[in-house]
C-alpha positions in Angstrom: 12.1 64.3 8.9 12.7 68.1 9.1 12.6 68.0 12.9 15.3 65.2 12.9 13.2 62.5 14.6 12.9 60.4 11.4 15.5 60.0 8.8 14.9 59.9 5.1 16.7 58.0 2.3 15.9 58.4 -1.4 16.3 55.5 -3.8 15.4 56.8 -7.2 11.8 57.9 -7.0 11.2 56.1 -3.8 11.9 57.5 -0.3 12.3 55.4 2.8 11.7 56.8 6.3 13.1 55.2 9.5 13.7 56.2 13.1 16.9 58.0 13.8 18.8 55.7 16.1 21.3 58.2 17.1 18.6 59.9 19.2 18.0 56.6 21.1 20.0 56.0 24.2 22.9 53.6 23.7 22.6 50.2 25.5 25.4 49.1 27.9 27.2 45.8 27.6 25.3 44.4 30.5 22.0 45.3 28.9 23.1 43.8 25.6 24.2 40.6 27.4 20.8 40.6 29.2 19.0 41.0 25.9 21.1 38.2 24.3 20.2 35.9 27.3 16.6 36.8 26.8 16.8 36.1 23.1 18.4 32.7 23.8 15.7 31.8 26.4 13.0 32.8 24.0 14.6 30.8 21.2 14.7 27.8 23.4 11.1 28.3 24.4 10.2 28.7 20.7 12.0 25.4 19.9 10.1 23.6 22.7 6.8 25.0 21.5 7.5 24.1 17.9 8.4 20.5 19.0 5.3 20.3 21.0 3.3 21.6 18.1 4.8 18.9 15.8 3.9 16.2 18.3 0.4 17.4 18.6 0.0 17.7 14.8 1.2 14.1 14.5 -1.2 12.9 17.2 -4.0 14.8 15.4 -3.1 13.2 12.1 -3.2 9.7 13.8 -6.5 10.5 15.5 -8.1 11.8 12.3 -7.0 8.8 10.3 -8.5 6.4 12.9 -12.1 5.3 13.0 -14.7 7.2 15.0 -16.8 5.6 17.7 -19.9 5.3 15.5 -17.8 3.8 12.7 -16.3 1.3 15.0 -19.7 0.3 16.3 -20.9 -0.2 12.7 -17.8 -2.3 12.0 -18.3 -4.4 15.1 -21.9 -5.0 14.1 -20.9 -6.0 10.6 -18.3 -8.4 11.9 -20.8 -9.9 14.4 -23.2 -10.5 11.5 -20.5 -12.1 9.4 -19.4 -14.3 12.3 -23.0 -15.4 12.9 -23.4 -16.3 9.2 -20.2 -18.2 9.2 -21.2 -20.1 12.4 -24.5 -20.9 10.8 -22.8 -22.2 7.7 -20.4 -24.3 9.8 -23.4 -25.8 11.7 -25.1 -26.7 8.4 -21.9 -28.4 7.2 -21.5 -30.3 10.4 -25.1 -31.4 10.4 -25.1 -32.5 6.8 -25.6 -36.3 6.3 -24.0 -36.6 2.9 -20.4 -36.8 4.0 -17.9 -38.5 1.8 -16.5 -41.7 3.3 -12.8 -42.2 3.4 -13.2 -45.2 0.9 -15.0 -42.9 -1.6 -12.3 -40.2 -1.2 -9.6 -42.8 -1.7 -11.3 -44.1 -4.8 -11.7 -40.6 -6.3 -8.0 -39.8 -5.5 -6.8 -43.0 -7.2 -9.0 -42.2 -10.3 -7.6 -38.7 -10.4 -4.1 -40.0 -10.2 -4.7 -42.5 -13.0 -6.2 -39.8 -15.2 -3.5 -37.3 -14.5 -0.8 -40.0 -15.3 -2.6 -40.9 -18.5 -2.9 -37.2 -19.5 0.8 -36.6 -18.9 1.7 -39.8 -20.9 -0.5 -38.8 -23.8 0.7 -35.2 -23.8 4.3 -36.4 -23.9 3.7 -38.8 -26.8 1.9 -36.1 -28.8 4.6 -33.6 -28.1 7.3 -36.1 -29.2 5.4 -36.9 -32.4 4.8 -33.2 -33.2 8.5 -32.4 -32.6 9.5 -35.2 -34.9 7.2 -33.8 -37.6 8.4 -30.2 -37.1 12.1 -31.2 -37.6 11.5 -31.4 -41.3 8.8 -28.8 -41.5 9.8 -25.5 -43.2 7.4 -23.2 -41.3 7.1 -22.4 -37.6 5.4 -24.5 -35.0 2.6 -22.1 -34.6 1.9 -22.1 -38.3 1.9 -25.9 -38.4 -0.6 -26.1 -35.5 -2.9 -23.6 -37.4 -2.7 -25.5 -40.7 -3.4 -28.9 -39.1 -5.9 -27.5 -36.6 -4.1 -28.6 -33.4 -5.3 -27.0 -30.1 -3.0 -27.2 -27.1 -3.8 -27.2 -23.4 -2.2 -23.8 -23.2 -4.6 -22.4 -25.9 -7.5 -23.3 -23.6 -5.8 -22.5 -20.3 -5.9 -26.1 -19.2 -3.4 -27.0 -16.5 -2.4 -30.4 -15.2 -3.9 -30.8 -11.8 -1.6 -30.9 -8.8 -1.1 -34.1 -6.8 -3.6 -34.5 -3.9 
């Protein structure tokens, strides 16, 4: 600093040393334009490299999230075993001799329809009767059901079967 090659600035107790730029040769306008062009070229190159890096990172992420060759081999083997067991089960079903005849199926469907219709009719009658009683009852429907000991389909999770 005493020789003049480095300048010194004091900020409170701290001192900062930096090169004295007045001793450096001044750049011409042509050199500055050349440096600006080089900066622009390097910035464009930097942008291209960053874009390439982002693409490679995305590709790496895709590849690391995908299955490896040994994992795929294990998955294929498991699927083949599953397929073989399903094929075996299908063959057993096809070779079974206790198939239901269309007449038996029709009979069962008619019975189910009859029982479903009867269930619906009886439930409607019971509901109408209980609603008539509840019109003059001072307490709530739930309290009445508890006092009388009525259990509904909903209490037991019973659902009317769908039509076949």
